[in-house]
C-alpha positions in Angstrom: 163.5 154.9 158.8 160.6 153.4 156.8 157.5 152.2 158.6 154.6 150.1 157.4 150.9 150.3 158.4 149.1 147.1 158.7 145.5 146.2 158.8 144.2 142.4 159.5 147.9 141.4 159.1 148.1 142.9 155.6 150.5 145.8 154.6 148.5 148.9 153.7 151.2 151.6 153.4 154.9 152.5 153.7 156.5 156.0 154.4 159.4 157.5 156.2 159.3 158.8 159.7 162.0 159.6 162.3 161.0 156.8 164.5 158.1 154.6 165.5 156.2 157.1 167.7 156.2 159.5 164.9 154.9 156.9 162.4 152.1 156.2 164.7 151.3 159.7 164.7 151.3 160.0 161.0 149.2 157.0 160.6 146.5 158.6 163.0 146.7 161.8 161.2 146.4 160.2 157.7 143.9 157.5 158.7 140.9 159.6 157.5 142.3 160.2 154.1 143.3 156.5 153.7 139.7 155.6 154.5 138.4 158.1 151.8 140.5 156.7 149.2 139.7 153.0 150.0 143.0 151.8 151.7 141.1 151.4 155.0 137.7 150.6 156.3 136.4 153.2 158.8 136.6 150.9 161.9 139.7 148.9 160.9 142.4 148.4 163.6 145.9 149.3 162.3 149.2 148.8 163.6 152.6 150.4 162.7 155.8 148.5 162.5 159.4 148.8 160.9 159.0 148.1 157.2 160.7 145.2 155.7 163.2 145.4 153.1 160.7 144.6 150.3 158.3 147.3 151.7 161.2 149.8 151.8 162.2 149.1 148.3 158.8 149.6 147.2 158.7 153.1 148.7 162.3 154.1 147.3 161.2 153.1 143.7 158.2 155.3 144.0 160.1 158.1 145.5 162.9 157.6 142.6 160.0 158.0 140.0 158.5 161.0 141.8 162.0 162.7 141.6 162.4 161.7 138.2 159.3 163.2 136.7 159.4 166.3 138.9 156.4 165.3 141.4 159.1 166.1 144.3 162.3 168.1 144.0 164.7 165.5 145.8 164.6 162.4 148.1 164.4 164.7 151.3 161.1 166.2 150.0 159.9 162.5 148.9 160.5 161.6 152.6 158.3 164.3 153.9 155.5 163.5 151.3 155.7 160.1 149.6 153.2 157.5 150.9 153.7 153.9 149.1 150.5 151.9 149.4 150.7 148.1 148.8 147.2 147.7 147.4 145.0 149.2 144.8 143.0 152.2 145.6 139.7 153.4 144.6 141.2 156.4 142.7 143.4 154.1 140.7 140.6 151.9 139.3 139.4 155.0 137.2 142.9 155.1 135.8 143.4 151.7 134.7 142.5 151.4 130.9 143.9 149.5 128.0 146.2 151.3 125.9 146.6 151.1 122.1 148.6 147.9 122.5 146.1 146.2 124.7 148.3 146.5 127.8 146.9 147.4 131.2 148.2 150.9 132.2 147.8 152.2 135.7 
């Protein structure tokens, strides 16, 4: 299934896990990395819940793009490695520039 991590009532990210217990373990293991990239503040309380349809669709779109561009081999590999964030991350701020058409690209 798909699970979403929330902080202060806002969805932070969605990922695949076998069950809620496993999703909670993943969230605790990844917490430090998520803090480093600006997704969480160090002392933020988080909770994990079943993802809603919209959050699962965001994950599926990102996973499909990763398969298409060769980042992962297939959807099974994506389920083991893709985390879909629902907010801008510090790393992404540096990548957003105006292209030749004046459109913002991330």
